[in-house]
C-alpha positions in Angstrom: 0.0 0.0 0.0 2.8 2.4 0.9 4.6 1.7 -2.5 1.4 2.3 -4.4 0.8 5.5 -2.5 4.4 6.6 -3.2 3.9 5.8 -6.9 0.7 7.9 -6.9 2.5 10.8 -5.3 5.2 10.7 -8.0 2.6 10.6 -10.7 0.8 13.6 -9.1 4.1 15.5 -8.9 4.9 14.8 -12.5 1.3 15.8 -13.5 1.7 19.1 -11.5 5.1 19.8 -13.0 3.7 19.2 -16.5 0.8 21.4 -15.7 3.1 24.1 -14.5 5.2 23.9 -17.6 2.1 24.1 -19.9 0.8 27.0 -17.8 4.1 28.9 -18.1 4.1 28.5 -21.9 0.5 29.7 -22.1 1.2 32.5 -19.8 4.1 33.7 -21.9 1.8 33.6 -25.0 -0.5 36.1 -23.3 2.0 39.0 -23.6 2.9 39.0 -27.3 2.1 37.1 -30.5 5.7 37.3 -31.4 6.6 34.5 -29.0 4.0 32.1 -30.5 6.2 30.3 -33.0 8.8 29.5 -30.4 6.3 28.4 -27.8 4.6 26.2 -30.4 7.8 24.2 -30.5 8.0 24.0 -26.7 4.5 22.8 -26.3 4.8 20.3 -29.1 7.9 19.0 -27.4 6.0 18.6 -24.2 3.3 16.7 -26.1 5.8 14.3 -27.5 7.6 13.7 -24.2 4.6 13.5 -21.9 2.0 11.8 -24.1 0.0 9.8 -21.4 -0.5 12.8 -19.1 -0.4 15.8 -21.4 -4.1 16.0 -22.2 -5.3 16.0 -18.7 -2.6 18.5 -17.6 -3.4 20.7 -20.6 -7.2 20.9 -20.0 -6.7 21.4 -16.3 -4.3 24.3 -17.0 -6.8 25.7 -19.5 -9.8 25.6 -17.3 -9.5 29.2 -15.9 -9.8 30.5 -19.5 -13.4 29.2 -19.6 -14.4 31.3 -16.6 -12.9 34.5 -17.9 -15.7 36.6 -19.4 -13.8 39.6 -20.8 -12.5 39.5 -24.3 -9.1 41.0 -23.3 -6.2 41.1 -25.8 -4.3 38.7 -23.6 -7.0 36.0 -23.6 -7.5 36.5 -27.4 -3.8 35.8 -27.9 -4.1 32.5 -25.9 -7.1 31.5 -28.1 -5.1 32.2 -31.3 -2.2 30.2 -29.8 -4.4 27.2 -29.1 -5.7 27.2 -32.6 -2.2 27.4 -34.0 -1.1 24.5 -31.8 -4.0 22.4 -33.1 -3.1 23.2 -36.6 0.5 22.1 -35.9 -0.8 18.8 -34.4 -2.9 18.1 -37.6 -0.1 19.1 -40.0 2.4 16.3 -40.4 2.7 15.7 -36.7 3.0 12.1 -35.2 -0.2 10.2 -34.5 -0.4 11.4 -30.9 -0.9 14.9 -32.3 -4.0 13.8 -34.2 -5.2 12.0 -31.1 -4.8 15.1 -29.0 -6.7 17.2 -31.5 -9.6 14.8 -31.5 -9.7 14.6 -27.6 -9.5 18.4 -27.4 -12.4 18.8 -29.8 -14.4 16.4 -27.6 -13.5 18.5 -24.6 -14.6 21.7 -26.4 -17.8 20.2 -27.5 -18.7 19.3 -24.0 -17.9 22.9 -22.9 -20.0 24.2 -25.7 -23.1 22.5 -24.3 -22.4 23.7 -20.7 -25.0 25.8 -18.8 -22.4 28.6 -18.3 -22.6 31.1 -21.1 -18.9 32.0 -20.6 -17.9 28.4 -21.1 -20.0 28.1 -24.2 -18.6 31.3 -25.5 -15.0 30.2 -25.0 -15.6 26.8 -26.4 -17.3 28.1 -29.6 -14.6 30.7 -30.0 -11.7 28.1 -29.8 -13.6 25.7 -32.1 -14.1 28.5 -34.6 -10.5 29.4 -34.6 -9.4 25.8 -34.9 -11.7 24.9 -37.8 -10.8 28.0 -39.7 -7.1 27.2 -39.4 -7.1 23.5 -40.0 -5.7 22.3 -43.3 -8.0 20.5 -45.7 -6.2 17.2 -45.2 -6.5 17.2 -41.4 -6.8 13.6 -40.2 -10.1 13.9 -38.4 -12.8 11.4 -39.1 -16.2 12.1 -40.5 -17.9 11.0 -37.2 -16.0 13.6 -35.2 -16.9 16.3 -37.8 -20.5 15.3 -37.7 -20.5 15.7 -33.9 -18.8 19.1 -34.2 -21.3 20.3 -36.9 -24.3 19.0 -34.9 -23.2 20.8 -31.7 -22.4 24.0 -33.6 -25.8 24.0 -35.3 -27.5 24.0 -31.9 -25.3 26.9 -30.9 -26.4 28.9 -33.9 -29.7 29.3 -32.0 -28.0 30.2 -28.7 -29.5 33.2 -26.8 -26.1 34.9 -26.5 -25.2 36.8 -29.8 -21.4 36.3 -29.5 -21.9 32.5 -29.2 -24.0 32.5 -32.3 -21.3 34.6 -34.2 -18.6 32.0 -33.4 -20.8 29.0 -34.1 -21.7 30.6 -37.6 -18.0 31.4 -38.3 -17.1 27.7 -37.6 -19.9 26.3 -39.7 -19.0 28.6 -42.6 -16.1 26.1 -43.3 -18.7 23.4 -44.0 -21.5 25.3 -45.7 -20.0 24.9 -49.2 -20.4 21.1 -49.2 -23.3 19.6 -51.0 -23.8 17.1 -48.2 -24.2 20.0 -45.8 -27.3 21.7 -47.3 -28.9 21.6 -43.9 -26.3 24.2 -42.8 -27.2 26.5 -45.6 -30.9 26.2 -44.8 -30.1 27.0 -41.2 -28.2 30.1 -42.2 -30.9 31.3 -44.4 -33.5 30.7 -41.7 -31.5 32.5 -39.1 -30.7 35.4 -41.3 -34.4 36.1 -41.8 -35.1 36.0 -38.1 -31.9 37.4 -36.6 -32.2 40.7 -34.6 -28.6 41.3 -33.7 -26.7 43.4 -36.3 -23.3 41.6 -35.8 -24.8 38.2 -36.1 -26.6 39.2 -39.3 -23.3 40.5 -40.7 -21.6 37.3 -39.8 -24.3 35.2 -41.4 -24.1 37.3 -44.5 -20.3 37.0 -44.8 -20.6 33.2 -44.3 -23.0 32.5 -47.1 -21.5 30.9 -50.1 -22.1 32.2 -53.7 -24.9 30.4 -55.4 -28.2 30.9 -57.2 -29.9 30.0 -53.9 -28.1 32.8 -51.9 -27.8 35.5 -54.4 -31.2 37.0 -53.9 -31.0 36.6 -50.2 -27.7 38.5 -50.1 -29.0 41.2 -52.4 -32.0 41.7 -50.1 -29.6 42.6 -47.4 -28.9 45.8 -49.2 -32.2 47.0 -47.6 -31.0 46.1 -44.1 -31.6 48.8 -41.6 -28.0 48.6 -40.4 -25.4 50.5 -42.3 -22.7 48.0 -41.5 -24.8 45.1 -42.9 -25.5 47.0 -46.0 -21.8 47.8 -46.4 -20.8 44.2 -45.8 -23.3 43.1 -48.5 -21.5 45.0 -51.2 -18.2 43.5 -50.0 -19.7 40.0 -50.4 -21.0 40.8 -53.8 -17.7 42.2 -54.9 -15.7 39.2 -53.6 -18.1 36.3 -54.4 -20.2 37.3 -57.4 -18.6 38.2 -60.7 -20.7 40.5 -62.9 -21.4 37.7 -65.4 -22.9 35.4 -62.7 -25.7 37.8 -61.9 -28.8 38.4 -64.0 -29.4 41.9 -65.6 -32.2 42.5 -63.1 -30.0 41.7 -60.1 -27.2 43.8 -61.4 -29.4 46.8 -61.8 -31.1 46.3 -58.4 -27.7 46.2 -56.7 -26.6 49.5 -58.3 -30.0 51.2 -57.9 -30.0 50.6 -54.2 -26.3 51.1 -53.5 -25.8 54.4 -55.4 -29.0 55.9 -53.8 -28.2 54.6 -50.2 -28.6 57.2 -47.5 -25.2 56.3 -46.0 -22.1 57.7 -47.7 -20.1 54.7 -46.5 -22.5 52.4 -48.3 -22.4 54.4 -51.5 -18.6 54.4 -51.3 -18.6 50.6 -51.0 -21.0 50.2 -53.9 -18.9 52.5 -56.0 -15.9 50.4 -55.2 -17.8 47.3 -56.4 -18.7 49.2 -59.5 -15.3 50.5 -60.3 -12.8 47.9 -59.1 -14.7 44.7 -59.8 -17.2 45.3 -62.5 -15.7 48.1 -64.6 -11.9 47.2 -64.2 -11.9 43.5 -63.7 -14.9 42.4 -65.8 -15.0 45.1 -68.5 -11.3 46.0 -68.8 -12.1 49.6 -68.0 -14.6 50.1 -70.9 -17.5 52.1 -69.7 -19.7 51.4 -72.7 -19.1 47.7 -72.3 -20.2 48.0 -68.6 -23.5 49.7 -69.8 -24.1 46.7 -72.1 -24.3 44.5 -69.0 -27.0 46.7 -67.5 -29.5 46.8 -70.4 -29.8 50.5 -70.4 -32.9 50.4 -72.8 -34.9 48.7 -70.0 -33.1 50.3 -67.0 -32.2 53.7 -68.3 -32.3 55.4 -64.9 -29.8 52.9 -63.5 -27.5 53.4 -66.4 -27.7 57.2 -66.0 -26.9 56.9 -62.2 -23.9 54.7 -63.0 -22.6 57.2 -65.5 -23.0 60.0 -63.1 -21.3 58.2 -60.2 -18.3 57.3 -62.5 -18.1 60.9 -63.8 -18.2 62.2 -60.2 -15.4 59.7 -59.2 -13.3 60.8 -62.2 -13.2 57.4 -63.7 -14.4 58.4 -67.2 -11.7 60.1 -69.2 -13.2 63.0 -71.3 -10.2 64.6 -72.8 -8.8 63.7 -76.2 -12.0 62.2 -77.5 -13.9 62.9 -80.7 -17.3 62.6 -79.0 -20.4 62.5 -81.1 -18.7 64.2 -83.9 -17.0 61.0 -85.1 -20.5 59.5 -85.8 -21.3 62.3 -88.3 -18.2 62.0 -90.4 -16.6 59.0 -92.1 -13.6 57.8 -90.3 -11.3 54.7 -90.5 -10.6 54.8 -86.8 -14.1 53.9 -85.5 -13.4 50.4 -84.4 -16.4 48.9 -82.6 -18.8 51.5 -84.0 -22.0 49.9 -85.6 -22.2 50.8 -89.3 -25.1 50.2 -91.7 -24.8 51.2 -95.3 -28.6 51.0 -95.7 -29.1 53.7 -93.1 -26.1 55.8 -93.8 -27.1 59.3 -94.5 -24.5 62.1 -95.1 -21.8 59.7 -93.6 -23.9 59.0 -90.6 -22.8 56.0 -88.5 -25.5 54.5 -86.2 -24.8 54.1 -82.6 -26.1 51.6 -80.1 -28.2 52.3 -77.0 -25.2 52.3 -74.7 -23.2 54.7 -76.7 -26.1 57.2 -77.1 -26.8 57.1 -73.3 -23.0 57.4 -72.6 -22.7 60.6 -74.6 -26.0 62.1 -73.5 -25.1 61.8 -69.8 -21.6 63.1 -70.4 -22.9 66.2 -72.2 -25.4 66.9 -69.6 -22.7 66.5 -66.9 -20.4 69.0 -68.7 -23.2 71.5 -69.2 -24.2 71.4 -65.5 -20.6 71.6 -64.5 -20.0 74.7 -66.7 -23.0 76.4 -65.4 -22.1 75.6 -61.7 -18.5 76.9 -62.3 -19.8 80.0 -64.0 -22.2 80.7 -61.2 -19.2 80.3 -58.7 -17.1 82.6 -60.8 -19.8 85.3 -60.7 -20.0 85.1 -56.9 -16.2 85.1 -56.4 -13.6 87.8 -56.8 -9.9 87.9 -57.9 -7.9 84.8 -58.5 -10.7 82.5 -57.3 -13.1 84.0 -59.9 -10.6 83.6 -62.6 -10.0 79.9 -61.6 -13.7 79.2 -61.7 -14.1 80.9 -65.0 -11.3 78.9 -66.5 -12.9 75.6 -65.3 -16.2 76.7 -66.8 -14.5 77.6 -70.1 -12.7 74.1 -70.1 -16.1 72.3 -69.6 -17.7 74.4 -72.3 -14.8 73.7 -74.8 -14.9 70.1 -74.1 -18.7 70.0 -74.6 -18.3 71.9 -77.9 -15.8 69.2 -79.1 -18.2 66.4 -78.2 -21.4 67.8 -79.7 -22.0 67.8 -83.5 -20.4 70.7 -85.2 -23.5 72.2 -86.8 -27.3 72.0 -86.2 -27.5 70.4 -89.6 -25.2 67.6 -88.6 -27.3 67.0 -85.4 -30.6 66.9 -87.3 -29.1 64.5 -89.9 -27.8 62.3 -87.0 -31.1 62.1 -85.2 -33.1 61.6 -88.4 -30.9 58.8 -89.5 -31.5 56.9 -86.2 -35.3 57.6 -86.4 -35.3 56.2 -89.9 -33.3 53.2 -88.9 -36.4 51.7 -87.2 -37.5 50.5 -83.8 -34.2 49.0 -82.9 -32.7 52.5 -82.7 -35.7 54.1 -80.9 -33.8 54.4 -77.6 -30.7 55.8 -79.3 -32.9 58.3 -81.2 -34.5 59.5 -78.0 -31.1 60.0 -76.3 -29.9 62.0 -79.2 -33.1 64.1 -79.1 -32.3 65.0 -75.5 -29.0 66.4 -76.6 -30.9 69.2 -78.2 -31.1 70.8 -74.8 -27.4 71.5 -74.9 -27.4 73.1 -78.4 -27.6 76.8 -79.2 -30.6 77.8 -81.4 -30.3 81.6 -81.1 -29.2 82.0 -84.7 -32.2 82.5 -86.9 -31.0 80.1 -89.6 -30.4 77.3 -87.1 -33.7 77.9 -85.4 -35.6 77.8 -88.7 -33.9 74.5 -89.6 -34.6 73.1 -86.2 -38.2 74.3 -86.2 -38.8 72.4 -89.4 -37.3 69.3 -87.8 -39.6 69.6 -84.8 -42.6 70.0 -87.0 -41.4 66.9 -88.8 -41.4 65.0 -85.4 -44.8 66.2 -84.5 -46.3 65.2 -87.8 -44.7 61.8 -87.8 -47.5 59.2 -87.8 -47.9 56.8 -85.0 -46.3 53.4 -85.4 -49.0 50.7 -86.0 -49.6 47.3 -87.3 -52.5 45.5 -88.9 -54.3 42.8 -87.0 -55.8 39.6 -88.4 -59.1 41.5 -89.2 -57.3 44.2 -91.1 -57.7 46.9 -88.4 -54.9 49.3 -87.6 -53.6 48.8 -84.1 -51.4 51.6 -82.6 -48.1 50.5 -80.9 -47.3 51.9 -77.5 -49.5 53.4 -74.9 -51.8 55.1 -77.5 -51.8 58.2 -75.3 -48.5 60.0 -75.6 -46.8 61.3 -78.8 -44.8 58.4 -80.4 -46.5 55.8 -78.2 -44.5 56.4 -74.9 -44.1 59.1 -72.4 -40.3 59.3 -72.6 -40.4 60.0 -76.3 -43.1 62.7 -75.9 -41.0 64.4 -73.2 -37.9 64.3 -75.4 -39.8 65.9 -78.4 -41.4 68.5 -76.1 -38.0 69.4 -74.5 -36.5 69.9 -78.0 -39.4 72.0 -79.2 -39.3 74.3 -76.2 -35.6 74.7 -76.5 -35.8 75.5 -80.2 -38.6 78.1 -79.6 -37.3 79.4 -76.3 -35.8 82.5 -78.0 -38.8 83.4 -80.0 -41.5 82.3 -77.5 -43.5 80.7 -80.3 -43.7 77.1 -78.9 -47.5 77.1 -78.4 -48.1 78.7 -81.7 -45.9 76.2 -83.5 -47.6 73.2 -81.9 -51.0 74.6 -82.5 -50.3 74.9 -86.2 -49.5 71.2 -86.2 -52.6 70.4 -84.3 -54.7 72.4 -86.7 -53.1 70.5 -89.6 -53.7 67.1 -88.0 -57.2 68.0 -86.9 -58.5 68.8 -90.4 -59.4 65.1 -91.1 -61.0 64.7 -87.7 -63.1 67.8 -88.3 -64.2 66.4 -91.6 -64.8 63.0 -90.0 -62.5 61.2 -92.5 -59.7 60.3 -90.0 -59.2 56.8 -88.9 -58.4 55.8 -85.3 -54.6 56.2 -85.8 -55.1 59.7 -87.1 -57.4 60.6 -84.2 -54.8 59.3 -81.6 -52.0 61.1 -83.4 -53.8 64.4 -83.4 -54.9 64.0 -79.7 -51.5 63.0 -78.6 -50.0 66.2 -80.0 -52.8 68.2 -78.4 -52.0 66.5 -75.1 -48.4 67.5 -75.5 -49.4 71.1 -76.1 -51.8 71.3 -73.1 -49.3 69.6 -70.8 -46.5 72.0 -71.8 -48.5 75.2 -71.9 -47.8 77.6 -69.1 -51.4 78.8 -68.8 -54.7 78.7 -70.7 -54.2 82.3 -71.8 -50.9 81.5 -73.5 -52.8 79.4 -76.0 -56.2 80.9 -76.1 -55.2 84.0 -78.1 -53.4 82.0 -80.8 -54.7 81.3 -84.4 -56.8 78.3 -83.5 -59.1 78.7 -80.4 -59.1 76.0 -77.9 -62.8 76.5 -77.5 -63.2 75.3 -81.1 -60.7 72.6 -80.3 -63.0 71.4 -77.6 -66.0 71.2 -79.9 -64.6 69.6 -83.0 -61.8 67.4 -81.5 -61.9 66.7 -77.8 -65.6 66.1 -77.2 -66.1 64.1 -80.4 -63.0 62.1 -79.5 -64.4 61.3 -76.1 -67.4 59.7 -77.9 -65.4 57.9 -80.5 -66.1 54.2 -80.9 -62.4 53.3 -80.5 -61.4 52.8 -76.9 -57.9 54.2 -77.2 -59.3 57.3 -78.9 -61.7 57.8 -76.0 -58.9 57.5 -73.4 -56.5 60.0 -75.0 -59.3 62.5 -75.7 -60.5 62.3 -72.0 -56.9 62.9 -71.0 -56.8 66.0 -73.1 -60.1 67.1 -71.5 -58.6 66.8 -68.1 -55.6 68.8 -69.0 -57.7 71.4 -70.6 -59.8 71.7 -67.4 -56.6 72.2 -65.3 -55.6 75.1 -67.6 -58.9 76.8 -67.8 -59.9 79.0 -64.9 -63.5 79.0 -66.0 -64.6 75.5 -66.3 -66.9 74.5 -69.2 -70.2 72.7 -68.4 -69.7 70.5 -71.6 -66.3 69.4 -70.4 -67.5 68.4 -66.9 -70.6 66.7 -68.3 -68.5 64.7 -70.8 -66.1 63.5 -68.1 -69.0 62.5 -65.9 -70.6 60.6 -68.7 -67.4 58.8 -69.6 -66.9 57.9 -65.9 -70.4 56.4 -65.6 -71.0 54.8 -69.0 -67.5 54.1 -70.3 -65.7 50.8 -70.3 -63.2 50.3 -67.4 -60.1 51.8 -69.1 -62.2 54.9 -70.1 -63.8 55.2 -66.8 -60.4 55.0 -65.1 -59.1 57.8 -67.2 -62.2 59.9 -66.6 -61.9 59.3 -62.8 -58.3 60.5 -62.9 -59.3 63.6 -64.8 -62.3 64.4 -62.4 -60.2 63.8 -59.3 -57.5 66.2 -60.7 -60.1 68.9 -61.4 -61.8 68.5 -58.0 -58.4 68.8 -56.3 -57.4 71.8 -58.4 -60.6 73.9 -58.6 -62.4 72.5 -55.6 -65.8 70.8 -55.4 -67.7 74.0 -55.1 -66.4 75.5 -58.4 -67.1 72.2 -60.3 -70.7 72.1 -59.1 -71.2 75.8 -59.9 -69.8 75.2 -63.5 -72.3 72.3 -63.8 -75.2 74.7 -62.8 -75.9 72.8 -59.5 -76.5 74.1 -56.0 -74.1 71.9 -54.1 -74.5 70.3 -50.7 -71.2 68.8 -49.8 -72.4 66.3 -47.3 -72.6 62.6 -47.7 -75.3 60.7 -45.8 -75.3 56.9 -45.2 -78.5 56.5 -47.0 -77.4 58.8 -49.9 -74.0 57.3 -50.9 -75.3 54.7 -53.4 -76.0 55.7 -56.9 -77.9 53.8 -59.6 -75.4 54.1 -62.5 -77.9 52.8 -65.0 -80.3 55.7 -64.2 -79.2 58.6 -66.4 -81.2 61.2 -64.6 -79.8 60.2 -61.2 -76.2 60.1 -62.4 -76.5 63.5 -64.1 -78.1 65.2 -61.1 -76.0 63.8 -58.3 -73.0 66.0 -57.1 -69.6 65.0 -58.4 -68.3 64.2 -55.0 -71.2 61.8 -54.4 -70.8 60.3 -57.8 -67.1 59.5 -57.3 -67.8 58.1 -53.8 -70.5 55.8 -55.2 -67.9 54.4 -57.6 -66.5 52.4 -54.7 -69.7 50.3 -54.7 -69.3 49.1 -58.3 -67.8 45.6 -58.0 -67.0 45.4 -61.7 -64.5 48.2 -61.1 -62.4 46.4 -58.5 -60.7 44.5 -61.2 -57.5 45.9 -62.5 -57.2 47.6 -65.9 -54.5 45.7 -67.9 -53.2 48.8 -69.8 -52.5 50.5 -66.6 -50.2 48.2 -64.6 -52.6 46.4 -62.3 -54.3 49.6 -61.2 -58.1 49.7 -61.0 -60.7 52.5 -60.8 -61.0 51.8 -57.1 -57.3 52.6 -56.7 -57.7 55.9 -58.5 -60.6 56.8 -56.3 -58.9 55.7 -53.2 -55.8 57.7 -53.9 -57.9 60.7 -54.9 -60.1 60.7 -51.7 -57.0 60.2 -49.6 -55.6 63.5 -51.1 -59.0 65.2 -50.4 -58.8 64.3 -46.7 -55.2 65.2 -46.4 -55.9 68.6 -47.9 -59.2 69.0 -46.2 -58.5 72.5 -45.0 -58.5 73.7 -48.6 -62.0 72.4 -49.1 -64.2 73.9 -46.3 -67.3 73.2 -48.2 -67.0 69.4 -47.6 -68.7 68.6 -44.3 -67.0 66.7 -41.4 -69.5 63.9 -41.8 -68.3 63.4 -45.3 -64.7 63.0 -44.0 -65.9 60.2 -41.7 -67.6 58.3 -44.4 -64.6 58.7 -46.7 -62.3 57.5 -43.9 -64.4 54.4 -43.3 -64.3 53.6 -47.0 -60.5 54.0 -47.1 -60.0 51.8 -44.0 -62.2 49.1 -45.6 -60.4 49.4 -48.9 -57.0 49.1 -47.2 -58.0 45.9 -45.4 -59.9 44.3 -48.3 -58.7 41.1 -50.0 -59.4 42.7 -53.4 -56.6 45.4 -53.0 -53.7 43.1 -52.1 -52.4 43.2 -55.6 -52.8 47.0 -56.0 -49.4 47.9 -54.8 -49.6 51.6 -55.7 -52.9 52.0 -53.9 -51.5 50.2 -50.8 -48.4 52.2 -50.7 -50.4 55.4 -51.1 -52.8 54.6 -48.3 -50.0 53.4 -46.1 -48.2 56.8 -46.3 -51.6 58.6 -45.9 -52.5 56.7 -42.8 -49.0 57.3 -41.3 -49.3 61.2 -41.7 -53.0 62.0 -41.6 -53.7 61.7 -37.9 -50.5 63.6 -36.9 -51.4 66.7 -38.9 -54.3 68.0 -36.9 -56.5 67.1 -33.9 -59.5 67.3 -36.3 -58.0 64.5 -38.3 -57.8 62.4 -35.1 -61.4 63.2 -34.5 -62.3 62.0 -37.9 -60.5 58.7 -37.2 -62.2 58.4 -33.8 -65.7 58.9 -35.2 -65.0 56.5 -38.1 -63.8 53.7 -35.8 -67.1 52.0 -35.0 -68.6 52.4 -38.6 -65.4 51.0 -40.0 -65.4 47.9 -37.7 -69.1 47.4 -38.4 -68.4 47.5 -42.1 -65.7 44.8 -41.9 -67.2 42.5 -39.2 -68.8 39.5 -40.9 -72.6 38.8 -40.5 -73.8 42.3 -39.6 -74.8 45.3 -41.6 -75.3 43.1 -44.6 -71.8 41.8 -44.5 -71.4 38.2 -45.8 -70.6 35.5 -43.3 -69.5 32.1 -44.7 -67.9 29.1 -43.1 -66.5 29.1 -39.6 -63.0 29.4 -41.0 -64.0 32.3 -43.2 -65.8 34.1 -40.4 -62.7 33.7 -38.2 -60.5 35.2 -40.8 -62.8 38.2 -41.3 -63.1 38.8 -37.6 -59.3 38.8 -37.2 -59.2 41.3 -40.1 -61.7 43.6 -38.3 -59.7 43.4 -35.1 -56.6 44.2 -37.0 -58.3 47.2 -38.5 -59.4 48.4 -35.1 -55.9 48.1 -33.7 -54.7 50.0 -36.7 -57.1 52.9 -36.1 -56.2 53.0 -32.5 -52.5 53.3 -33.4 -53.4 56.2 -35.7 -55.2 57.9 -32.8 -52.2 57.4 -30.5 -49.8 58.8 -33.1 -48.1 62.1 -31.8 -49.1 65.3 -33.4 -46.5 67.0 -35.6 -45.0 70.2 -34.3 -46.8 73.2 -35.7 -44.7 75.7 -37.7 -45.3 79.4 -36.9 -43.8 82.6 -38.0 -41.6 84.1 -35.3 -41.1 87.9 -35.0 -37.6 87.6 -36.3 -38.9 86.1 -39.6 -37.6 82.6 -38.9 -39.7 79.5 -38.7 -40.2 78.1 -35.2 -41.9 74.9 -34.1 -44.4 74.7 -31.4 -44.8 71.5 -29.5 -47.7 69.2 -29.9 -49.3 70.8 -26.9 -50.0 73.8 -29.0 -53.1 72.0 -30.2 -54.5 71.4 -26.7 -56.6 74.4 -26.0 -60.1 75.1 -24.7 -61.6 75.1 -28.2 -60.4 71.7 -29.2 -60.9 69.3 -26.4 -58.9 66.1 -26.5 -62.1 64.3 -25.5 -63.3 64.6 -29.1 -60.3 63.1 -30.7 -58.5 61.3 -27.9 -59.0 57.8 -26.5 -61.5 59.1 -24.0 -63.9 60.1 -26.8 -63.4 56.7 -28.5 -64.2 54.9 -25.3 -67.4 56.8 -24.8 -68.5 56.1 -28.4 -67.8 52.4 -27.9 -69.7 52.3 -24.6 -72.6 54.2 -26.3 -72.7 51.6 -29.1 -72.8 48.8 -26.7 -75.7 50.4 -24.8 
């Protein structure tokens, strides 16, 4: 017994001595990382010499580290040393090194499942460092790795964020493997639920590049945290080459990044754009980069990319031929598209990317020259001379880029227009260049005026259907079939006639020429749409009704022989464009015409859904612009701007009723037409209900401008908007839902009277949604349950609206500056909070129960 006790004492002394040696080595690694390489050799030597007792002494010595909570530099150095030691054990070491590594991993896994959060943290931290440093050929069995992965996957859901971070870092080594798809699924699930910013950032950095993760990673560009958004662009730059992303995703990345509210995120996105996509993928060719972005579809994104590169000084503008090289024959134009069929006066056709490229550059130079010129005018001395020189440089460069003469410019644009629809985008970009040209010379202006007239008289593009009818291409409303083309022609026309001030007269002459067949009733539907689209361009661009009333052709006559007959035309598209013109004419005219209002009302009531939608838009605009009182007075009615519950419905098949009811009542009754809830295909999933909802929301928001509308009408409208917002039928109407969401957010905070409207609309709104009462449909138990939940949701929503704080009220101080009063400014004796507060709502609910 004594011999055995003596032997145990010697073993204990050896164990303690070994632990002291290990402790000394670990203690020396705490002070500096420079000693790690030397101490690795010392510790490896101890492992070789004391194999039977090393592991127990090592773990005993390491135990205090698992109780140390702080992440001090000294403890972090020890963790890094342990990871390096495990790497050395797995890299060419004797078999006992691998055995130690496996035992140590088992020890750490046990600590990772401990109740102590400090122990779990240290265990996951060390495991993470070990896994990230181990070589790929480490002699660790699959069973051991499976155990490690299983434990770490549990720790991804740990309640302590730092533990989740290290568990995710460790698993990131395995997430690329196809056999570990469950890890990727766990990461994607955790990312969607994670609240901690640093954990989300770690998850983002750990996701592998794939089609399954690309969309999730790009969605992180909308993260509320700046650091996560910034990390997203780092991941996209390092893991996703330009060619691996679809055009839609490329443009989405740039659209969000370049418009981010954080300068740091914008800088990171610009780094991705410049260093990775432009330099690495496109060899520094900006036009080639634009080809990857499909600028014909995503023009605004291409424009923002060009502006960002110009601002960053990436695009070199000096020593270039600019657009001039496309108007003269040259043997140096490698890469320029040529077509002998469309060549005109040595014109060379350009692609969409080239046209956008030069249009943005010219616009940038023009703005830069104007800005520097303004700075020079406001400065003195050397500073003014410097600004003036910079403005002169920009103007000189712009002059070298633009066509030499107006004739060259017109020939260039005309050649692209004649080249057909494939060059439509390039033609429009070149048209926009006209804003940078000088038309002050009478000869140039005459030449350009003839070209503008040519553009206005150019027939609409159309095709013949199977029945031999002409079908217009485009939206059938704007000149040329699309809004952008009409805006480009209008901008050029205004620029050409800016010196003479004859824009309206020039366009009216074109309208008169196009309207002749319409007046004689010999025009087909294409000619009608063409004439009305030019008329719309005129009315939209006119500064006032007086600026066009005194010209050669009177708009009163235009109303009689063109607009009113067009609104009654048998062709649906002719009706729509004519009604649009009627609405524009009503906005320009200070004295509304009864015939105009009556025609819009008739089209609203009797027209097919697309026509009724256009009429509802025009009527809402006129009501907001002139006010309901003026509209009723123009119609010869004595208005009573008060809606009653028993007067809101209108029989749309009764001509007498629809013609006699006030416009506000008529529009409100449109909510009850079920056939109008469906979307209008030609208007991007928007329905007539969406137009009415948006219009009435504006009326409520601007209610102080329409005192003739009674308070009870406000309450009925609020009830209708609440029901519309929570209706199943409006889920697909994204524009309407976004509009109402913004409206409900701001409306109650503007005024106590608005809160009172919400309070008084509370009970009627809930009763309108609750199933089985007030004529509401019931249904199965499941359906009734869903409808009740929706009513409860609506009631909570309205309560939140009432609890929203009032905005500070801006007042004019004596010193002339705006000051802001607190919300208590509204709490006075005249406006008791009982009427619009929760107390008043409680009284109304109690009264309803009684």
